[in-house]
N, C-alpha and C positions, 0 to 999 in steps of 0.2 A: 775546581780552582781553590787556591789558598786565599785566605782573606786576612788583610792587615789593616788595623785601625791606627792612624797617626793622630795623636791628640795635640791640637793647637790651643785648646781652651785652658784656662787656669782653674777650672773646677770640673767636677764630674759632669758628664753629659746629662742634660735634663731629660732626654728621651730614654725611657726604660728599655726600649728595644736594643740599645747599645749593650746593656748588661745581659739580656737574654740571648743575644746572638753569640754563637760559639766562634769567636775570633781565633785564628791560628796564632796571631801575635798582636800585641799592642805596643806602639812606639811612642816615646815621649822624649823631650829635649834634655832634661837633666834630672837629678835626684829629687829636686823639689816637687816636680810633677809626679814622679814615681811614688812619693810619700802619700799622696791622696788617691792615686789610682789603685793602690793595693786594697783599698776599701771595697772596690767593685770587681776587680779582675784578679785572677790567680797570679801571684808574683812570678811564677815560672814563665808566664806568657809576656811579661812586661820587659821591653828592651829600651835602653837609653841610646839614642842616636842624636848627636848634637845638631843644633840648627846651623846650617852652612854659612860660611863667609864667601863673599865674592873673591876669587883668586887675586893675588897681588898683581896690580897693573899700574905701575907708576908712569909718570909723564913729565915733560919739561914745562916748567912754570911760565917762562917768558913766551915760548912759542904758543902755548895754550892761551895766554892773555891776548896775544896778537890775533889769533884766530877768532877769539870771542869778542874782540874790540873792547878790552878792559885795560885800565891804566897799568903801565909797566912798573912804576916805581912805588906805588902805594901798597900798604898792607890791606889785603882783601879778606873781608870776613863774609862767609857765605851762610845765608839762611836758605833752607830748602824744604818744600813739602806743603801739604794742605794746612798745617798748623803753625805756620811761621809767626802768627800773632802771639804765640806763647813766648817769643823772644822779647816782647815789649819791656818786661822788667829789667833787662840788661842793656837797654839802649842808653840810659844815662851813664853808667860806667864806661860804656863804649865811647861815648862822647868825651868823657874825661880822659880816656886813653888817647883819643884822637888829638889831644893838645900836645902830646909828646911824639906820637907816631902818625904821620900822614896816612889816613885810613879811607877805605872805600867799602861801604856795606852794600852787599848785593843780595837781593831776595828773589827766589824763584818760586812761583806758586800760581795756580789757576783757581784758587779758592777765593771767592768774592768776599766772604766775611773776613778772612785773614788779611787780604790786601787792604780792605777798607779800614780795619783796625790799625794796621801797620802805618798806613798813610796818615791817619789822624794823629797817631802817637809821634810820628816823625815831625809833623807840623808843630805840634804842641811843644816838643823839646828842641825844635830848631836843628834837627839832625837830618842830613841828606841820606836817603836810602835809594839806591837804584833798584827799581822793581821791574823784573822781566816776567811777563805773564806767559809762563810756559811750564810744562811738565816734560822735561827733556828725556829722550830715550837714554838708555844706559850709557852708550858711547859718548853722548854729549854731556850727560851728567858728570862722567869721569873727567871730561875736559874742564868743566867748571871746578871740580875738586882739585885737579892738577894746577889750575890757575890760582887757587885760593891759598892763603896762608893758614886759615883755620876754618873749619866747619863748626858752627855753634848750634847746639840744640838744648834749649832751656825748658825744663818742665818743673812746675811747682805745685801740681795737684797733690792732694793727700790720698794715698791709695789705702783702701780698707782691706783689700784681699790679701790673704797670706802669701799667695803665689801670684806674682805679676808677670804678665806676658813679656817676652823678650822684645828688644828693640830691633825690628827688621831693618830699620834705617842704618843702624850701626853695622849690622852684618853686611848690608849692601855696600856701604861706603868705606869701611875700614881698609879694604884692599887698595884704595887709591893712593895711600901714603900721606894723604892730607890729615894733619892732626885734628882729632875730634875733641871739642871742649863741651862738656855736658854737666848739668847739675846733678846733685846726689839724690834725685828722685828714685823711688823704688824700682821704676822700670829699667834703671841702669845699674841695679845692684850687683848683677853678675859680671860686670866689666871692671877690671882692675887697672893694671899698669898700661893697658893698651889705649886708654883714653885719659885726658886731663879732666879731673873731676873737682868741682868746687861745691861747698855747701850752698844750698839753694838761695838762701837769703844773705849770703856773705859776699857783698859786691867787691870787697878788696881781694878776696880769694879768687874771684872770677878774673879780676884784672891781673892778678899774679899768674894765673894759668896762661893768659894771652901774652904776658911779658916773657914767660918761659919760651913761648913759640917765637915771638918776634926777635928775641936776642939769642936764639939757638942755644939755650942753656942745657946743662947735663940732663935734666929731666926729659928733654925732647929726644936725646939719644936713647935713653932707657925706653921711652915710649915706642920708638921705631923698632927696637929689638923685640919688644913685647908684641907689637903688631905682627911682625914677621912670624913669630912663634905661634900666635893664635890662628892666623890665617893659614899657615902651613899645616897646622894640626887638624883644623876643621874646615878646610876649603871645600867648595862644592864638589870637586872631584873626589876628595877623600871621603866625604859623607856619602856620595853616590855609591862608592865601593862598599861601604858598610851596609847600605840598603841591599845591594846585590847579594852580599854574603848572607844577610838575613833571609832573603827570598830563597836562596839556594838551600839554606838549612831547613826550610819548610817543605821541601820536595818529598 
């Protein structure tokens, strides 16, 4: 059999057996990973195969809202995942935006800590957040994304590692067509025009990103084009074919 090692970590494997084993190929996601892998593996064996995006699968906003029993006329902001508590710092600017745009904040999570923190923050700030305790399967998650005006993911940790892992959430959700609004944390450093990015502590810039979405400004048209290009270039089907070609080359 041929053996292929796919590196998901952002540092060299701790187990020295990885270095002693004679892999036929080592796969990483981009040139940042390759830069540290050459310290342990022959460069000729290292192959860059991008992390895949979910294929484009857009949907109708109003029919998705009816199916999910969500308000038809409000701007819907979606939080999703085990770490929804990280969005607490942007609740106040969301409340400020809510004075101009009727807004509905929806959080999906099954993480007890996240939900407890989010509930406490919403009470303290006097902001209503609808919490649905669920980790929806992919088809239902995409319904939520189709129903939403924006999916917000705020991260403000300081990352010390030179190479930070990719955001699998962005790769999973981008194909929905729902605009993704993210902070400029290092975990999002490889994403450019396909997301709306604000400086982590700049609340006005955050509000500007959402205003671009709500008012369908030119920046949103550019984003949608960039999303189609990114997903088309590195969709799951395209990436799968690259793996198949690599496996065939090792025969």
